[in-house]
C-alpha positions as CSV (number, residue, x, y, z in Angstrom):
1,M,-3.3,-22.5,13.1
2,S,-1.7,-19.7,15.4
3,N,0.6,-17.8,14.3
4,R,2.4,-18.1,17.4
5,V,2.3,-20.7,20.6
6,G,1.9,-18.7,23.9
7,A,1.5,-15.2,25.8
8,A,3.0,-12.7,23.2
9,A,1.5,-14.1,20.2
10,V,-0.7,-10.2,20.3
11,A,2.0,-8.1,20.3
12,L,3.5,-10.3,17.4
13,A,0.7,-11.4,14.8
14,P,1.3,-10.0,11.8
15,A,-1.1,-8.0,10.1
16,R,-3.6,-9.4,7.5
17,R,-1.7,-9.4,3.9
18,T,-2.4,-11.6,0.7
19,L,0.0,-13.7,-0.3
20,P,0.4,-16.0,-3.1
21,A,-1.4,-19.9,-2.4
22,D,2.3,-21.3,-2.5
23,A,3.9,-18.6,-0.6
24,A,6.8,-20.6,1.4
25,R,6.1,-21.1,5.2
26,V,9.0,-19.9,7.5
27,L,9.7,-20.0,11.2
28,C,11.4,-17.4,13.1
29,V,13.1,-17.6,16.1
30,D,14.4,-15.4,19.2
31,D,13.7,-14.6,22.4
32,E,13.9,-10.3,21.5
33,P,10.4,-9.7,20.4
34,H,12.6,-6.2,18.3
35,V,14.1,-9.2,16.3
36,L,11.3,-11.2,15.4
37,E,9.6,-8.2,14.5
38,G,12.4,-7.2,12.2
39,L,12.2,-10.5,10.8
40,R,8.7,-10.6,10.4
41,D,8.8,-7.2,8.4
42,S,11.5,-8.0,6.2
43,L,10.0,-11.3,5.2
44,R,6.3,-11.1,5.3
45,R,6.0,-9.1,1.7
46,S,7.1,-12.7,-0.3
47,F,6.4,-15.3,2.9
48,D,3.8,-16.8,5.4
49,V,6.1,-15.8,8.6
50,H,5.1,-17.1,11.5
51,V,7.1,-16.3,14.9
52,A,8.1,-18.3,18.6
53,Q,10.1,-16.4,21.1
54,C,11.3,-19.5,22.4
55,G,13.0,-22.2,21.7
56,T,9.8,-24.7,23.2
57,D,7.1,-22.6,21.8
58,A,8.9,-23.7,18.0
59,L,9.2,-27.4,19.0
60,A,6.0,-27.2,19.6
61,L,4.9,-25.6,16.4
62,L,6.9,-27.7,14.4
63,E,5.7,-31.1,16.3
64,Q,2.0,-29.9,15.1
65,D,3.2,-29.4,11.4
66,P,6.8,-31.5,10.7
67,D,6.7,-30.7,7.3
68,G,5.0,-27.5,7.4
69,Y,7.8,-24.4,7.3
70,A,10.3,-24.7,4.4
71,V,13.1,-22.6,6.8
72,V,13.3,-21.7,9.8
73,I,15.4,-18.5,11.1
74,S,16.6,-19.4,14.7
75,D,18.8,-17.6,16.9
76,M,22.1,-19.5,18.3
77,R,21.2,-19.3,21.7
78,M,18.3,-19.5,23.4
79,P,17.3,-19.5,26.8
80,G,16.2,-23.0,28.2
81,M,17.5,-24.7,25.3
82,S,20.9,-26.3,25.1
């Protein structure tokens, strides 16, 4: 499964690393790339971090795998979401 749905996937793709097999998956959602990079960099040593730059992409990831994320960290105000 891709870490990101949409055009910015390459820019936000995490470096490959070794995580425990039972590492919890975390979905970070924000429309500001630098915020996502900071979250990913802070969490990636302990969690399997996935990112989405808009609410629509995050919802698509959650629809693909409804039980796949232990936690969703999201910006409270996102363009196009109400």
